[in-house]
N, C-alpha and C positions, 0 to 999 in steps of 0.2 A: 523578572527572573534574575537571580542573582547565580554567582557561581556555585554555591551549594546548591542551590535548585538544579543546577545543570550536572551537578555530581550526582544527586540523586535519582533524577530523569534517568542518568547515564546506567546507575546502579538497578534502577527498574527496568531498564530497557534487556539488561543481561540476567536478571532473575525477577520477573515480577511475580514470584511466591515466596519470596524473601519476606521475613516478619519486620515489621518494625523495628525491633532491638536489633535484628541483624542488620536492617539498612543503617541504622543509627551508627551501629561499630563502624560501616565502611565510609561515614560521610562524617562522624565526630560529633552527632548529634543524640539526645536521649530518643528513646522509642517513640514518648507522646509527642516530643517536637517534630519527627519525623512525619507522625501521624498527622498533625496540624499542616504540614508544609504541603504533602500529598494532599490532603483534603483541597487547600488551595490551590494547587496546581490542577486539578481535577475540576473544580468551580471556575478556572480562569479558561478553561479547554485545551491547556496545553496536555494533560494526559486525557485521553478521551476513551480509552477503555485498556482492557487485558484480554490477552488471548493466548491460545496454545499454537505452537509453531510445529507445523508438520511437515516433516522430510517428503516430498512428493513424490520420489522412487521408492518408498518406503511402503507408498499406497499405490505403486503401478502407474504412477505420471510421470514418466520417462521423457517425453519432449515437450520443451518450452517454446514458444515462438511469441512474437512480437508481431501484429498485425495491424498495418495502417488501413483505414478505412476510408476510401474516398466517396462522397457522397454526389448524389445526383443533384442537379442545379435547383431542381422544386422539392429536395428532401426537407421534412419537417425535423429537426436536427434534435428537438425534444422527445418526439415519438421513436426517432432512433435510438437514442438512450434507453428509452423506456422497454424497446424491445431487448436491447442487449443485456439488461438485467437479468432478463430470463434466460441466458445464455450460461450454463452452470461451467463450462469450461474458462469462462473470462474469469479471472482473477483480479484484475484491475484496466480500469480504462481511462485514457487520459485525452482531454479537448487541447488539440495542438495546433501550432501555427505552421503552414507549409501547406503541401499540395494535400496532404491527408487531413482530413478533419478530425479524425479520432485514431488514437493506437492503443490497441489491445493486448495485455499480456494473456497468453491462455496456455493452459496445460493440459495435457492429453497423454493416453497411454502408448501412440504410437504413431506412424506418419500415417496409416490408413485412417486413423481418427483425425488427425488433421486434415486430412483432406476432405473427409465428411465435414467436419466443420468449415471448412472455408466455402462449401457449397451450399450451408445452411446460413451462411453470413451473407452469400452473395444473393439470396433470397429473400434478404430484411429489405422490407421497403423502403427506399431512399438509401440503400449502400450501392453504388454502381460498380466499384471495383477494390479490390483487396490488393496490399502488398507485403509479403509475409518473408520475416527474418526467423531464420531458424538457429535457435541458441544451442551452439555446441557443448558448451560448459558454462556453470556459474562460478563465478570467483567467489562474489559474497552479494548477498540481499539484504535489504531492509537498514543499512546504514543510514544513521540521520547524525549529520555533524552539527553538535552542538558547542564544540572549543569556540571561545570568541564571542559566543552569543549572549553571554550574561546581561541584563537588561534589555534586550531586545524581544526575545522572546514572548510570545503571550501579549505584546504591545497593542495588536489589532487581531482581534479575533475572526481572522480569515482562514478558509479552508485551503489546505496548497494540494 
């Protein structure tokens, strides 16, 4: 990935609906050249998809929390993750180092819904405790620092 690719990815992250011609104007390439670069970035797994971003508060999800999940000693981690995939309030799930095994980011409509969700999580076989951090406000989300990564991004097709 060179600096032009990084600028192209940044432009797509700001507006994935931009036409190839518009992206070309932003990065100094022709539309067909942009189309070819985007195709290569997709093939290499740098670009993995396009999606609409939804403001959670606009759809009634006003409470965001990070919940650390502590597993029982005999927990089947694979089974726990499979069960977590069925919890619609979970937006993100990370396997982490430390006392918790997983940290999940959840969005719910209010504190009562958060309390109900915590009860459901504690009933998941393999989860022994939770540790909840309530998000008071979001300053930004979804920022991916691409500056200075030219030549490094996409070198190894690992999921992060």
